[in-house]
Backbone bond lengths (Angstrom), bond angles and torsions (degrees), N, CA, C in turn:
res aa  C-N    CA-C-N  psi(-1)  N-CA   C-N-CA  omega(-1)  CA-C   N-CA-C  phi
1 M - - - 1.437 - - 1.606 109.90 -
2 A 1.323 115.23 132.59 1.443 119.85 -176.37 1.533 108.66 -70.75
3 E 1.422 109.03 152.05 1.590 115.39 177.25 1.502 104.66 -151.80
4 L 1.390 107.84 165.48 1.469 117.37 171.80 1.454 108.72 -73.03
5 S 1.338 114.02 147.13 1.498 123.73 178.86 1.516 110.05 -145.24
6 V 1.265 119.60 145.45 1.396 120.06 172.55 1.466 109.22 -68.67
7 P 1.207 127.81 154.08 1.485 128.54 -178.33 1.503 106.36 -67.79
8 T 1.239 113.97 136.50 1.523 124.36 -174.47 1.601 111.02 -143.59
9 V 1.363 106.18 141.94 1.610 113.88 177.92 1.498 105.16 -61.54
10 G 1.206 127.45 -24.97 1.478 126.46 -173.70 1.515 112.24 -68.45
11 L 1.301 119.14 -13.44 1.487 118.93 176.42 1.542 114.38 -106.00
12 R 1.401 113.09 20.15 1.489 117.85 -178.89 1.529 115.11 -49.17
13 V 1.298 116.28 -51.69 1.434 117.74 -173.99 1.514 111.98 -64.34
14 S 1.195 115.73 -37.21 1.563 117.77 -178.13 1.411 107.03 -73.30
15 F 1.282 118.56 -44.42 1.549 126.68 -177.45 1.509 106.11 -58.40
16 L 1.323 119.98 -48.25 1.421 125.09 175.96 1.557 113.93 -53.24
17 A 1.292 113.42 -44.97 1.557 123.63 177.06 1.509 107.96 -56.87
18 G 1.353 114.62 -50.43 1.476 122.16 177.93 1.488 113.56 -58.67
19 M 1.369 116.69 -46.79 1.434 119.72 176.05 1.461 116.28 -63.80
20 A 1.349 118.24 -29.42 1.419 121.70 172.12 1.550 111.47 -64.67
21 E 1.379 115.79 -37.93 1.440 118.96 177.92 1.541 110.02 -69.08
22 F 1.254 118.96 -37.53 1.495 121.89 177.98 1.544 108.68 -66.03
23 R 1.270 116.97 -43.55 1.430 122.82 -179.70 1.585 108.26 -59.81
24 G 1.354 118.66 -40.98 1.413 125.46 176.59 1.529 109.72 -53.39
25 E 1.306 117.82 -28.28 1.527 122.54 176.57 1.340 113.47 -85.91
26 G 1.285 122.83 -4.55 1.430 124.61 -175.59 1.512 116.69 100.58
27 R 1.275 117.09 -0.97 1.412 121.18 -179.31 1.557 110.73 -67.17
28 G 1.256 114.54 139.91 1.497 121.25 -177.78 1.466 113.30 94.70
29 A 1.401 115.03 -4.70 1.465 115.25 177.75 1.545 110.21 -71.19
30 E 1.253 120.30 162.67 1.468 120.98 178.82 1.508 113.63 -57.63
31 T 1.312 117.15 -25.51 1.450 119.81 176.51 1.416 117.13 -81.76
32 D 1.376 116.37 -8.48 1.523 123.53 175.81 1.501 107.37 -84.13
33 Q 1.399 111.37 106.78 1.384 118.78 -178.57 1.539 113.62 -95.94
34 T 1.298 118.86 18.56 1.447 121.24 -174.95 1.571 105.24 -88.62
35 E 1.245 112.88 166.47 1.496 121.61 176.41 1.559 108.66 -55.54
36 M 1.309 113.31 -50.47 1.481 118.52 178.85 1.578 110.80 -54.27
37 G 1.275 115.38 -45.14 1.422 123.47 178.66 1.523 109.75 -54.85
38 Y 1.232 116.88 -50.49 1.530 125.80 178.55 1.507 108.45 -57.16
39 E 1.339 116.38 -47.93 1.499 120.31 -176.50 1.474 112.05 -63.39
40 I 1.351 111.86 -44.23 1.510 115.43 -177.41 1.576 108.45 -60.82
41 R 1.355 115.27 -40.09 1.471 121.46 -171.94 1.626 104.90 -71.83
42 R 1.290 117.43 -47.28 1.448 121.90 -171.66 1.494 108.74 -76.52
43 F 1.319 120.45 -42.92 1.537 121.60 -166.97 1.502 111.26 -106.68
44 G 1.249 117.35 -29.15 1.481 125.43 -173.03 1.443 114.92 -50.66
45 P 1.370 123.78 -41.27 1.391 120.41 177.74 1.623 118.00 -60.80
46 D 1.375 111.94 -22.46 1.441 119.34 178.76 1.512 119.09 -99.69
47 W 1.373 114.67 1.06 1.451 122.78 -174.44 1.580 111.30 -69.35
48 S 1.398 114.44 -33.29 1.367 112.66 -176.95 1.552 118.61 -67.16
49 E 1.349 114.09 -12.92 1.378 123.74 179.01 1.530 108.87 -97.94
50 A 1.270 125.19 134.71 1.478 126.19 -177.35 1.496 110.22 -58.38
51 A 1.345 117.87 -42.77 1.460 119.82 -179.09 1.555 113.72 -64.08
52 G 1.391 113.61 -38.97 1.459 118.43 178.65 1.533 109.93 -67.20
53 F 1.294 117.14 -39.88 1.467 118.56 -178.62 1.569 111.62 -67.76
54 A 1.383 113.29 -37.35 1.424 117.41 174.51 1.478 113.28 -59.64
55 R 1.288 118.20 -42.71 1.537 124.26 173.17 1.427 111.22 -53.45
56 Y 1.354 115.07 -46.25 1.544 118.79 179.53 1.450 111.93 -62.52
57 V 1.349 119.16 -44.82 1.421 124.56 -178.95 1.552 108.71 -60.51
58 D 1.275 115.15 -47.94 1.474 121.90 -178.00 1.587 106.17 -60.58
59 W 1.216 120.29 -43.61 1.460 126.94 179.81 1.519 107.82 -63.35
60 L 1.314 120.13 -43.79 1.395 124.25 -174.62 1.576 105.86 -66.84
61 L 1.358 120.61 -48.80 1.384 124.17 175.02 1.529 118.25 -57.82
62 A 1.372 110.86 -33.67 1.537 117.05 -179.88 1.571 109.92 -71.09
63 Q 1.349 118.71 -27.88 1.456 120.89 177.06 1.459 115.80 -53.28
64 A 1.261 117.05 -18.53 1.567 118.02 -173.18 1.541 106.01 -88.84
65 R 1.333 119.23 -9.15 1.428 121.06 -176.34 1.579 108.58 -92.09
66 E 1.262 118.41 134.48 1.388 125.91 175.89 1.566 116.90 -49.28
67 D 1.322 111.49 -44.54 1.508 118.33 -177.00 1.524 114.88 -83.39
68 S 1.288 117.75 3.45 1.533 119.07 -179.62 1.575 112.07 -75.60
69 P 1.220 115.91 139.37 1.440 118.22 176.27 1.553 113.21 -67.76
70 R 1.193 117.64 136.27 1.486 122.71 -177.05 1.496 111.38 -147.64
71 R 1.271 116.86 162.90 1.543 122.51 177.66 1.518 106.76 -54.95
72 P 1.394 113.28 152.43 1.436 120.03 175.21 1.561 109.41 -59.51
73 G 1.329 116.51 139.36 1.463 121.46 177.89 1.489 113.74 87.05
74 Y 1.399 118.59 -8.06 1.457 120.36 -174.58 1.502 107.66 -96.15
75 V 1.286 115.43 152.51 1.568 122.86 -178.08 1.560 105.57 -114.94
76 P 1.470 114.86 161.43 1.383 113.43 164.68 1.470 119.32 -44.39
77 A 1.346 121.44 144.24 1.456 122.15 175.84 1.521 107.78 -152.27
78 T 1.298 109.61 134.89 1.406 122.28 175.45 1.515 111.27 -91.24
79 T 1.364 120.94 113.26 1.390 123.27 174.42 1.440 113.14 -102.72
80 L 1.394 115.19 132.29 1.437 124.44 178.25 1.517 113.38 -122.45
81 W 1.288 117.75 141.19 1.478 116.47 -178.88 1.658 108.70 -100.26
82 W 1.285 116.47 147.36 1.424 124.34 178.99 1.461 104.46 -97.80
83 V 1.289 116.39 118.26 1.490 123.88 -170.24 1.536 112.63 -137.23
84 E 1.320 115.06 136.61 1.426 122.25 179.02 1.589 103.01 -125.55
85 D 1.354 114.79 118.92 1.500 122.56 -171.08 1.443 106.17 54.94
86 E 1.307 117.94 -115.22 1.495 121.09 -174.41 1.584 106.48 -114.60
87 E 1.334 115.96 19.85 1.433 119.88 -178.64 1.538 114.35 -103.84
88 Y 1.324 115.84 120.38 1.521 122.57 174.32 1.445 107.76 -73.08
89 L 1.275 117.85 121.84 1.459 125.05 180.00 1.573 118.04 -108.21
90 G 1.333 108.65 -21.87 1.537 117.26 -177.39 1.465 112.95 172.36
91 R 1.295 110.31 -172.12 1.570 119.93 177.85 1.458 110.78 -144.19
92 I 1.312 115.41 159.21 1.418 122.83 176.39 1.625 103.70 -139.17
93 A 1.307 115.11 136.92 1.481 116.05 176.49 1.531 103.24 -125.39
94 I 1.392 109.61 137.86 1.475 122.29 -175.98 1.549 102.76 -115.67
95 R 1.274 117.42 105.55 1.467 122.45 171.00 1.602 110.61 -73.34
96 H 1.344 112.92 130.71 1.422 114.05 -171.17 1.536 115.41 -74.18
97 R 1.307 113.16 -16.59 1.587 117.18 177.21 1.514 102.75 -160.53
98 L 1.396 112.88 169.83 1.393 122.65 -174.37 1.546 110.56 -104.20
99 T 1.337 117.66 139.36 1.481 120.38 165.08 1.461 105.35 -100.67
100 P 1.387 119.75 173.50 1.414 123.41 176.62 1.643 113.93 -54.52
101 T 1.272 110.92 -37.12 1.523 115.63 178.52 1.496 110.19 -67.65
102 L 1.388 114.44 -45.95 1.509 114.50 -178.35 1.424 113.39 -67.00
103 R 1.415 118.87 -22.77 1.442 122.92 173.48 1.575 112.66 -66.70
104 E 1.337 112.28 -22.72 1.514 115.55 176.45 1.473 112.77 -94.33
105 V 1.382 113.85 -48.05 1.450 121.47 -178.26 1.384 111.63 -137.34
106 G 1.370 120.30 126.10 1.398 123.36 176.40 1.583 112.56 117.97
107 G 1.275 120.08 -55.20 1.417 128.70 -179.93 1.493 108.54 63.13
108 H 1.413 113.73 -157.90 1.416 120.88 -172.99 1.613 110.15 -82.83
109 I 1.268 118.57 -27.67 1.404 122.00 -167.97 1.507 109.10 -133.50
110 G 1.479 113.07 130.05 1.355 115.77 173.10 1.456 107.98 -131.75
111 Y 1.372 122.04 154.09 1.489 120.15 -172.50 1.571 106.48 -150.03
112 D 1.319 115.70 154.57 1.439 128.45 175.32 1.452 111.12 -141.63
113 V 1.413 113.65 130.04 1.450 117.71 169.45 1.550 109.27 -112.15
114 R 1.296 110.19 136.93 1.538 115.03 -173.35 1.575 104.28 -64.24
115 P 1.361 113.67 145.75 1.456 119.84 -177.85 1.534 118.48 -45.70
116 S 1.353 116.92 -45.40 1.447 117.62 179.94 1.490 121.54 -69.28
117 A 1.373 112.08 -12.34 1.544 121.31 174.05 1.421 114.65 -102.85
118 R 1.276 121.83 5.96 1.462 123.15 -179.89 1.570 114.85 -69.93
119 R 1.223 118.63 162.06 1.429 128.72 172.69 1.563 110.67 65.07
120 R 1.235 115.47 27.15 1.557 123.86 178.13 1.508 112.99 -119.15
121 G 1.365 115.61 5.69 1.473 115.04 179.23 1.537 115.79 87.62
122 H 1.366 116.48 5.24 1.430 119.12 178.22 1.507 117.20 -63.35
123 A 1.396 115.35 -45.70 1.400 117.26 -179.39 1.638 112.72 -59.79
124 T 1.233 112.01 -44.88 1.472 123.37 177.70 1.518 111.59 -53.96
125 A 1.382 115.45 -46.47 1.481 122.47 -176.61 1.527 110.26 -76.93
126 M 1.305 116.19 -34.15 1.444 123.19 179.80 1.466 109.47 -67.51
127 L 1.354 119.53 -47.35 1.506 119.25 176.26 1.510 111.42 -64.20
128 R 1.362 116.54 -43.80 1.560 116.87 175.06 1.461 109.48 -52.05
129 A 1.343 119.34 -51.68 1.513 121.19 -179.25 1.407 114.30 -57.61
130 A 1.437 120.68 -38.82 1.447 127.33 179.90 1.464 119.65 -70.65
131 L 1.270 117.03 -20.57 1.484 121.99 -174.79 1.645 110.78 -67.79
132 P 1.295 117.10 -34.14 1.485 113.16 173.15 1.478 113.97 -68.36
133 V 1.356 115.90 -36.02 1.468 123.38 176.66 1.582 107.72 -59.94
134 A 1.387 116.00 -40.86 1.441 115.26 -179.37 1.569 109.34 -67.14
135 R 1.286 111.21 -39.24 1.505 116.54 -177.08 1.554 108.67 -63.93
136 A 1.303 119.68 -34.43 1.467 124.53 -179.88 1.533 107.63 -73.11
137 L 1.247 123.73 -16.66 1.443 132.73 175.38 1.526 109.24 -88.13
138 G 1.339 115.03 -1.12 1.505 110.85 -178.37 1.504 118.88 94.65
139 I 1.453 112.96 -1.70 1.428 116.54 -174.78 1.606 108.77 -91.18
140 E 1.232 121.34 109.75 1.609 122.00 -174.36 1.485 106.03 -84.60
141 S 1.274 120.37 -33.33 1.417 121.72 -178.52 1.537 107.25 -142.85
142 A 1.384 111.53 117.31 1.482 117.77 -171.25 1.551 108.42 -92.27
143 L 1.310 115.36 141.00 1.386 119.96 172.28 1.580 111.00 -92.57
144 L 1.351 117.66 130.65 1.417 124.53 173.96 1.362 112.27 -124.44
145 T 1.278 122.14 138.86 1.432 128.56 175.68 1.503 111.04 -120.31
146 C 1.329 115.43 153.62 1.453 123.15 174.45 1.612 109.84 -148.40
147 D 1.227 114.07 160.47 1.464 118.55 174.67 1.567 108.81 -68.72
148 V 1.265 113.25 143.92 1.481 116.72 175.72 1.520 115.04 -51.61
149 D 1.284 117.99 -39.06 1.470 120.44 -176.72 1.570 114.25 -92.89
150 N 1.427 114.09 10.88 1.462 117.07 178.07 1.483 109.04 -93.59
151 V 1.321 118.95 79.64 1.387 124.72 179.80 1.494 116.98 -51.89
152 A 1.418 112.03 -47.13 1.385 119.11 -177.27 1.537 114.52 -62.15
153 S 1.312 115.31 -38.07 1.526 122.11 -177.70 1.528 106.84 -71.68
154 R 1.293 117.71 -39.95 1.413 124.20 175.26 1.509 114.11 -55.55
155 K 1.364 111.37 -44.63 1.444 118.32 179.98 1.613 111.93 -68.91
156 V 1.337 115.20 -32.58 1.447 119.06 174.63 1.481 112.40 -65.19
157 I 1.344 117.83 -43.42 1.395 122.65 -178.96 1.578 109.25 -68.91
158 E 1.269 115.07 -47.88 1.526 117.05 176.21 1.411 112.97 -59.89
159 G 1.335 120.78 -41.14 1.437 127.41 177.89 1.531 114.28 -56.76
160 N 1.376 115.13 -24.42 1.368 119.33 179.75 1.606 111.56 -107.32
161 G 1.324 109.53 28.71 1.500 115.23 174.51 1.600 113.97 83.00
162 G 1.332 116.46 11.33 1.473 117.14 178.49 1.502 109.73 -57.69
163 V 1.377 111.20 134.70 1.512 118.55 178.07 1.483 103.62 -107.90
164 F 1.362 117.66 125.09 1.435 118.74 -178.79 1.460 112.58 -70.31
165 D 1.341 119.39 131.55 1.415 125.13 -177.45 1.546 111.12 -102.89
166 D 1.310 117.90 -58.74 1.474 118.60 171.56 1.469 110.38 -172.52
167 Q 1.398 115.10 -178.38 1.431 119.72 -174.20 1.603 105.83 -114.02
168 R 1.229 124.29 127.44 1.416 125.47 -179.73 1.587 108.39 -125.17
169 G 1.289 113.79 99.85 1.411 119.41 -171.68 1.458 112.88 66.68
170 A 1.346 117.17 -123.64 1.495 119.74 -175.18 1.619 107.21 -96.03
171 K 1.341 116.56 12.06 1.517 118.97 -179.49 1.503 111.72 -117.53
172 L 1.412 109.41 143.27 1.424 119.68 176.30 1.544 102.51 -103.42
173 R 1.398 112.86 139.12 1.441 119.96 177.31 1.493 114.81 -113.08
174 Y 1.285 117.63 132.22 1.527 122.86 -177.90 1.564 106.75 -134.60
175 W 1.423 107.02 150.03 1.501 114.09 173.57 1.475 107.16 -111.79
176 V 1.234 115.68 141.99 1.531 121.14 -177.63 1.520 104.96 -130.03
177 S 1.380 115.68 129.49 1.403 120.56 176.54 1.501 107.95 -72.27
178 T 1.353 115.46 141.14 1.506 119.31 -179.61 1.546 108.23 -97.92
179 G 1.283 119.92 -2.23 1.475 118.30 -168.12 1.507 112.63 -116.84
């Protein structure tokens, strides 16, 4: 059964396989402005070496701390991996608070499921498992956004009790209770 896990160097081989799948979709290209795209560009060249991957995992864990250095406009975020046995299936990031930009695009929680693990309920289960973590971080109602044409993500959010708030440009905004 899949479960949330803190990022760990022990999943490097499976993580790299998952990242190769994401890259096959174009993730990590200069036009990919997602957090995953940034991480692939910044850290990806060093992931093949154990020490480089360890530095990435340390950086990822540090992003949850208030005092950690981060890019301008970014807030502390707890990233957890969705893992079954020793297989990396995806990731979920819980942003500890909202900025004006995150209120429009991004919200409190973002998630990705590797292509080979999609359409098996992982995103829905991962979000469900992450809601108590968000609650423990002091988030009573989490904002989630998705593209208007992303029916799968909309179903994940609604399947976890997401209440539609509004549409802003190409994004739908939902609030999900964490309690």
